[in-house]
C-alpha positions as CSV (number, residue, x, y, z in Angstrom):
1,M,-131.6,75.6,31.1
2,A,-133.4,78.0,28.8
3,S,-131.5,80.6,26.9
4,S,-131.7,84.2,28.1
5,S,-134.1,85.4,25.5
6,R,-136.3,82.3,25.8
7,R,-136.2,82.5,29.6
8,Q,-137.3,86.2,29.6
9,L,-140.1,85.4,27.1
10,L,-141.3,82.5,29.2
11,F,-141.3,84.7,32.3
12,L,-143.5,87.3,30.4
13,M,-145.8,84.5,29.2
14,I,-146.3,83.3,32.8
15,A,-146.7,86.8,34.2
16,L,-149.1,87.9,31.5
17,G,-151.0,84.7,32.0
18,T,-152.4,86.2,35.2
19,S,-153.7,89.2,33.2
20,F,-155.2,87.0,30.4
21,S,-157.8,85.7,32.9
22,L,-161.3,85.8,34.1
23,G,-160.4,88.9,36.0
24,N,-160.4,90.9,32.8
25,L,-163.0,89.1,30.8
26,W,-165.5,88.1,33.5
27,R,-165.0,90.5,36.4
28,F,-164.0,93.8,34.7
29,P,-167.2,94.3,32.7
30,F,-169.5,94.1,35.6
31,V,-167.3,96.2,37.8
32,V,-167.2,98.9,35.1
33,S,-171.0,98.8,34.8
34,E,-171.3,99.0,38.6
35,N,-169.2,102.2,38.6
36,G,-170.6,104.2,35.8
37,G,-168.6,103.2,32.7
38,G,-166.0,105.6,31.2
39,S,-165.1,107.5,34.4
40,F,-164.2,104.2,36.1
41,V,-162.2,103.0,33.1
42,F,-160.0,106.1,33.3
43,L,-159.7,105.7,37.1
44,Y,-158.7,102.1,36.7
45,I,-156.0,102.9,34.1
46,F,-154.7,105.8,36.3
47,L,-154.4,103.6,39.4
48,G,-153.0,100.7,37.4
49,F,-149.8,102.7,36.8
50,L,-149.8,104.7,40.0
51,V,-150.6,101.8,42.4
52,G,-150.3,98.5,40.6
53,L,-147.0,99.1,38.9
54,P,-145.1,100.2,42.1
55,V,-146.3,97.1,44.0
56,L,-145.4,94.9,41.0
57,I,-141.9,96.3,41.0
58,L,-141.6,95.8,44.8
59,E,-142.7,92.1,44.5
60,M,-140.1,91.5,41.8
61,F,-137.5,93.0,44.1
62,L,-138.6,90.8,47.0
63,S,-138.4,87.7,44.8
64,S,-134.8,88.5,44.0
65,Q,-134.1,88.7,47.8
66,K,-135.7,85.2,48.3
67,P,-137.7,86.2,51.4
68,Q,-139.2,83.6,53.7
69,S,-141.5,85.9,55.8
70,Y,-144.0,87.1,53.2
71,R,-145.6,83.8,52.4
72,V,-148.5,83.3,54.8
73,I,-150.9,85.9,53.3
74,P,-150.2,84.9,49.7
75,V,-150.9,81.3,50.6
76,V,-154.3,82.2,52.1
77,L,-155.2,84.5,49.2
78,N,-154.3,81.9,46.6
79,F,-156.3,79.1,48.3
80,F,-159.3,81.5,48.9
81,V,-159.4,82.7,45.3
82,L,-158.9,79.2,43.7
83,T,-161.9,78.0,45.8
84,Y,-164.5,80.2,44.1
85,Y,-162.5,80.9,40.9
86,S,-162.8,77.1,40.1
87,V,-166.6,77.4,40.3
88,I,-166.7,80.4,37.9
89,S,-164.3,78.4,35.6
90,G,-166.9,75.6,35.8
91,W,-169.5,78.1,34.5
92,V,-167.3,78.8,31.5
93,L,-166.8,75.1,30.9
94,F,-170.6,74.6,31.0
95,F,-171.2,77.2,28.3
96,L,-168.2,76.0,26.3
97,T,-169.8,72.5,26.3
98,D,-173.1,74.0,25.4
99,F,-171.8,75.8,22.3
100,L,-169.9,72.6,21.3
101,M,-173.2,70.6,21.5
102,L,-174.9,73.3,19.2
103,F,-172.4,72.3,16.5
104,V,-173.7,68.7,16.7
105,D,-177.4,69.4,17.1
106,H,-178.5,72.7,15.4
107,Q,-182.1,72.2,16.7
108,R,-180.9,72.0,20.3
109,M,-182.0,74.9,22.6
110,P,-179.1,76.6,24.3
111,Q,-178.9,76.3,28.1
112,G,-178.6,79.2,30.5
113,M,-177.6,80.1,34.0
114,Y,-180.9,78.8,35.3
115,I,-179.6,75.3,34.9
116,L,-176.8,76.0,37.3
117,F,-179.2,77.7,39.7
118,Q,-181.4,74.7,39.6
119,Y,-178.7,72.0,40.0
120,P,-175.9,73.3,42.3
121,W,-174.3,69.8,42.3
122,L,-173.6,70.4,38.6
123,Q,-171.5,73.4,39.5
124,W,-169.5,71.4,42.0
125,L,-168.9,68.7,39.3
126,L,-167.7,71.3,36.8
127,A,-165.5,73.0,39.4
128,S,-164.0,69.5,40.2
129,V,-163.3,68.9,36.5
130,H,-161.4,72.2,36.4
131,I,-159.5,71.5,39.6
132,I,-158.5,68.1,38.2
133,A,-157.4,69.7,34.9
134,F,-155.0,72.3,36.5
135,V,-153.6,69.7,39.1
136,F,-152.9,67.3,36.2
137,L,-151.1,70.0,34.2
138,W,-149.1,71.0,37.3
139,R,-148.1,67.3,37.9
140,R,-147.0,66.9,34.3
141,E,-145.3,70.3,34.1
142,K,-141.7,70.3,33.1
143,E,-139.9,73.3,31.7
144,S,-140.2,72.0,28.1
145,L,-143.9,71.3,28.6
146,L,-144.4,74.6,30.3
147,W,-142.8,76.4,27.4
148,R,-144.8,74.5,24.7
149,F,-148.1,75.0,26.5
150,R,-147.8,78.7,26.8
151,R,-146.0,79.2,23.5
152,V,-149.1,77.7,21.8
153,M,-151.8,79.0,24.1
154,M,-150.8,82.7,24.4
155,P,-150.8,83.3,20.6
156,L,-154.1,81.4,20.4
157,L,-155.7,83.6,23.1
158,V,-154.6,86.7,21.2
159,L,-155.9,85.4,17.9
160,I,-159.3,84.5,19.3
161,L,-159.6,87.8,21.1
162,G,-158.7,89.6,17.9
163,L,-161.4,87.8,15.9
164,L,-164.0,88.5,18.6
165,L,-162.9,92.2,18.6
166,Y,-163.3,92.4,14.9
167,Q,-166.8,90.9,15.1
168,S,-167.9,93.3,17.9
169,L,-166.6,96.3,15.9
170,Q,-169.1,95.4,13.1
171,L,-172.1,95.5,15.4
172,T,-174.6,98.4,15.3
173,S,-174.3,98.9,19.1
174,I,-170.6,99.7,18.9
175,T,-171.1,103.5,18.9
176,D,-173.2,103.4,22.1
177,S,-170.8,101.0,23.7
178,L,-167.7,103.2,23.0
179,R,-169.5,106.2,24.2
180,Y,-170.4,104.4,27.5
181,L,-166.9,103.1,27.9
182,F,-164.8,106.1,27.1
183,Y,-166.9,109.1,27.7
184,P,-166.4,109.9,31.4
185,D,-169.4,110.7,33.5
186,F,-168.0,111.6,36.9
187,E,-171.4,111.9,38.5
188,E,-171.6,108.1,38.4
189,W,-168.7,107.8,40.8
190,S,-169.3,106.8,44.4
191,R,-167.0,106.9,47.4
192,F,-166.4,103.2,46.8
193,S,-165.2,103.5,43.3
194,I,-161.5,104.0,44.3
195,G,-161.7,100.8,46.4
196,H,-163.2,98.9,43.4
197,A,-160.4,100.1,41.2
198,I,-157.6,99.4,43.7
199,G,-158.8,95.9,44.4
200,H,-159.3,95.1,40.7
201,V,-155.8,96.4,39.8
202,F,-154.3,94.1,42.4
203,F,-156.4,91.2,41.2
204,T,-155.6,91.4,37.5
205,L,-151.9,92.1,38.0
206,S,-151.8,89.3,40.6
207,V,-149.9,91.4,43.1
208,G,-150.3,90.2,46.7
209,F,-150.6,86.6,45.6
210,G,-146.8,85.9,45.7
211,V,-146.7,84.8,42.1
212,F,-143.4,86.6,41.5
213,L,-141.8,85.0,44.5
214,T,-142.2,81.7,42.7
215,I,-141.1,82.5,39.1
216,R,-137.9,84.3,39.9
217,D,-135.9,81.6,38.2
218,F,-137.3,82.8,34.9
219,Y,-135.7,86.3,35.0
220,D,-132.2,87.3,35.8
221,K,-130.9,90.0,38.2
222,D,-129.5,91.8,35.1
223,D,-133.0,92.2,33.7
224,Y,-134.4,95.7,34.3
225,A,-137.4,94.9,36.5
226,P,-139.2,98.3,36.3
227,M,-139.3,98.0,32.5
228,I,-140.6,94.5,32.7
229,G,-143.2,95.6,35.1
230,L,-144.2,98.5,32.9
231,R,-144.7,96.2,29.9
232,M,-146.8,93.9,32.0
233,T,-149.0,96.7,33.3
234,I,-149.5,98.1,29.7
235,M,-150.4,94.7,28.5
236,D,-152.9,94.2,31.3
237,M,-154.5,97.6,30.6
238,V,-154.7,96.9,26.8
239,F,-156.2,93.4,27.4
240,S,-158.8,94.9,29.8
241,L,-159.8,97.6,27.3
242,V,-160.1,95.1,24.5
243,S,-162.2,92.8,26.7
244,L,-164.6,95.7,27.3
245,M,-164.8,96.4,23.6
246,V,-165.6,92.7,22.9
247,V,-168.2,92.3,25.7
248,F,-170.2,95.6,25.8
249,P,-171.3,95.8,22.2
250,L,-172.9,92.3,22.6
251,I,-174.6,93.5,25.8
252,F,-175.9,96.8,24.2
253,L,-177.5,94.7,21.4
254,Q,-180.0,93.5,24.0
255,K,-180.2,96.3,26.5
256,D,-179.9,100.1,26.5
257,K,-178.4,100.2,29.9
258,V,-176.2,97.5,31.4
259,S,-177.0,96.0,34.8
260,S,-174.3,95.2,37.4
261,N,-174.0,91.7,38.7
262,P,-171.4,88.9,38.6
263,F,-173.5,87.0,36.1
264,L,-173.5,89.8,33.5
265,L,-171.2,88.0,31.1
266,F,-173.1,84.7,31.2
267,D,-176.6,86.2,31.1
268,F,-176.1,88.4,28.0
269,L,-173.4,87.0,25.8
270,P,-174.6,83.4,25.0
271,P,-178.0,84.6,23.6
272,A,-176.2,87.5,21.8
273,F,-173.9,85.2,20.0
274,L,-176.8,83.2,18.6
275,N,-178.4,86.3,17.1
276,F,-175.8,86.9,14.4
277,R,-174.2,85.0,11.6
278,Y,-171.7,82.3,12.6
279,G,-172.7,83.1,16.2
280,V,-172.2,79.5,17.3
281,V,-168.6,79.6,16.1
282,F,-167.9,82.9,17.8
283,G,-169.6,81.8,21.0
284,F,-167.5,78.7,21.0
285,L,-164.3,80.7,20.4
286,F,-165.2,83.2,23.1
287,F,-165.8,80.5,25.8
288,L,-162.7,78.6,24.6
289,L,-160.7,81.8,25.1
290,L,-162.3,82.3,28.5
291,Y,-161.6,78.7,29.6
292,L,-158.0,78.6,28.4
293,S,-157.3,81.9,30.2
294,A,-159.0,80.6,33.4
295,L,-157.0,77.3,33.2
296,N,-153.8,79.2,32.6
297,S,-154.3,81.6,35.5
298,S,-155.5,78.8,37.8
299,L,-152.3,76.8,37.0
300,I,-150.2,79.8,37.8
301,L,-151.9,80.4,41.2
302,F,-151.8,76.7,42.1
303,R,-148.1,76.6,41.1
304,A,-147.5,79.6,43.3
305,L,-149.4,78.0,46.2
306,I,-147.2,74.9,46.0
307,S,-144.0,76.9,45.8
308,L,-144.9,79.2,48.7
309,T,-145.4,76.2,51.0
310,D,-141.9,74.8,50.1
311,P,-139.9,76.3,53.0
312,V,-142.2,74.9,55.6
313,M,-143.5,71.7,54.1
314,S,-140.7,70.3,51.9
315,S,-139.1,68.4,54.7
316,R,-142.5,66.9,55.8
317,I,-144.5,66.2,52.7
318,P,-143.1,65.7,49.2
319,K,-144.2,68.2,46.6
320,D,-146.3,65.7,44.6
321,K,-148.2,64.6,47.6
322,R,-148.6,68.1,48.8
323,G,-150.0,69.2,45.5
324,F,-152.5,66.3,45.7
325,C,-153.5,67.2,49.2
326,I,-154.0,70.9,48.3
327,G,-156.0,69.8,45.2
328,L,-158.2,67.6,47.3
329,S,-158.7,70.4,49.8
330,L,-159.8,72.7,47.0
331,F,-162.2,70.0,45.8
332,V,-163.8,69.9,49.3
333,F,-163.9,73.7,49.9
334,S,-165.2,74.5,46.4
335,S,-168.4,72.8,47.6
336,F,-169.1,75.9,49.7
337,P,-169.4,78.4,46.8
338,A,-170.7,75.7,44.4
339,M,-173.6,74.5,46.5
340,G,-173.9,77.0,49.3
341,L,-173.0,74.4,51.9
342,P,-173.2,74.6,54.8
343,F,-174.3,78.2,54.8
344,Y,-177.6,77.6,53.1
345,F,-179.0,75.4,55.9
346,F,-178.1,77.9,58.6
347,F,-178.3,81.3,57.0
348,R,-180.3,80.7,53.8
349,V,-177.4,82.0,51.8
350,N,-177.5,80.4,48.3
351,N,-174.5,79.5,46.3
352,F,-174.6,82.5,43.9
353,N,-174.9,85.0,46.8
354,L,-172.0,83.2,48.5
355,I,-169.8,83.5,45.4
356,E,-170.6,87.2,45.1
357,Q,-169.7,87.7,48.8
358,M,-166.5,85.8,48.5
359,D,-165.5,87.9,45.6
360,H,-166.4,91.1,47.6
361,V,-164.3,90.0,50.6
362,L,-161.3,89.1,48.4
363,I,-161.3,92.3,46.3
364,H,-162.3,94.9,49.0
365,W,-160.7,93.4,52.1
366,L,-158.3,90.5,51.9
367,L,-156.3,91.6,48.8
368,P,-155.8,95.3,49.9
369,L,-155.1,94.1,53.4
370,G,-152.5,91.7,52.1
371,V,-150.8,94.4,50.0
372,L,-150.9,96.8,53.0
373,C,-149.3,94.3,55.3
374,L,-146.6,93.6,52.6
375,L,-145.9,97.4,52.3
376,L,-145.7,97.9,56.1
377,A,-143.5,94.8,56.6
378,T,-141.0,95.8,54.0
379,R,-140.6,99.5,54.8
380,D,-137.0,99.0,55.7
381,R,-136.3,97.1,52.4
382,I,-138.0,99.8,50.4
383,Q,-135.6,102.4,51.9
384,S,-132.6,100.1,51.5
385,V,-129.6,100.6,49.2
386,E,-130.5,97.2,47.6
387,F,-133.9,98.5,46.5
388,R,-132.3,101.6,45.1
389,N,-129.8,99.6,43.1
390,F,-132.6,97.3,41.9
391,V,-134.5,100.3,40.5
392,V,-131.7,102.7,39.4
393,R,-129.5,101.9,36.4
394,S,-126.2,103.7,36.5
395,S,-126.5,104.5,32.8
396,S,-130.0,105.9,33.0
397,V,-130.9,109.3,34.3
398,T,-134.6,108.5,34.0
399,S,-134.4,105.5,36.4
400,A,-132.7,107.8,39.0
401,W,-135.6,110.3,38.7
402,F,-138.1,107.5,38.9
403,Y,-136.8,106.0,42.1
404,V,-137.7,108.9,44.5
405,P,-141.5,109.1,43.6
406,L,-141.6,105.3,43.5
407,K,-140.3,105.0,47.1
408,L,-142.7,107.7,48.3
409,I,-145.7,106.0,46.6
410,L,-144.8,102.7,48.3
411,L,-144.1,104.2,51.7
412,Y,-146.9,106.6,52.0
413,F,-149.4,107.0,49.1
414,I,-150.6,103.4,48.6
415,P,-150.9,102.6,52.4
416,G,-152.8,105.9,52.9
417,L,-155.1,105.2,49.9
418,I,-155.9,101.7,51.2
419,L,-156.5,102.9,54.7
420,F,-158.8,105.7,53.3
421,D,-160.8,103.1,51.4
422,F,-161.1,100.9,54.6
423,I,-162.3,103.9,56.6
424,S,-164.8,104.9,54.0
425,R,-166.3,101.4,53.9
426,I,-166.5,101.1,57.7
427,F,-168.1,104.6,58.2
């Protein structure tokens, strides 16, 4: 068994692996552009601590209670997100391979998203490669391998991101980018901005997915969960902001005003990398970073999916066979967002529109609804003595003060905010 310090570090690596993901690098830039830049960035940070952190603490508490009744919704959410997340990871793999080929053949013309538009079967093939990769890692995963994989990968991610940030800070567009990102223009807000921020906070912190119900063995009951949750939230916010500072200067090199669509990252960054010195190297490093983070977060969600089905399926299907069956199901269902099947033939919905709609349903409906159901189902536990003891340390006056607003936020504020967003969307 891992030592206490090593165990806690491994827990943080696994938990932060959900933050170092496509949610921050791929999704956050186009959500920020959709909601007006700086004003949304401040709203996201505010709700990250006010909404994301309390739910994170609650999930860590529930994991210590080993509940059996909060697993159905996380199973659905994990399977749903992995279905289209694998397709987007396939896009990353496509551009990573493209930049790798540019090392070999300098005269080669770089490819673009139009290739994936033209050949949907290629998306399914790339998504399948990604699914095979994280299923293989899961099957080979032992504690020592898990430790070595993340001990090497997490510093590598930080190093690559640091190099890319340094490069972006040298660009002539950095001033306009920083003004756009950190100068709040509240006129750009809409009544949907709060819902965008809530859903994205839940997505990047991986609350509602049951991840913390499956990694409870990596932290001890004596670890102070609110402090661990605070560190994770701060790291998530920092990583999100750094991602914006890497991406937007490259976009502003080509356009004065950013557009909002899920393909923002893939439309603007590959040609931008090729316009400056050592651009092929930095482009390769960026997509390597993006793919490693996607592979890591997919592995975490898949691991959670397998663990969440243990209480029901362990006596019927062995874990190895269950993992293979779920991987095969992901392979089949990923054909829907990858190729638009069968919706294209009946509704003329193409694969890219379907991916956008699946992302919309997850962020704005399924994920908030899952968190809302969790909060309503655990009201008694939130008010229990066990939860108070979990939050409050006898030697800390601050933790005692923190408990009362935390409980009120979980019981009333977050459910009310989610319901308000649902009502605003319906009417």
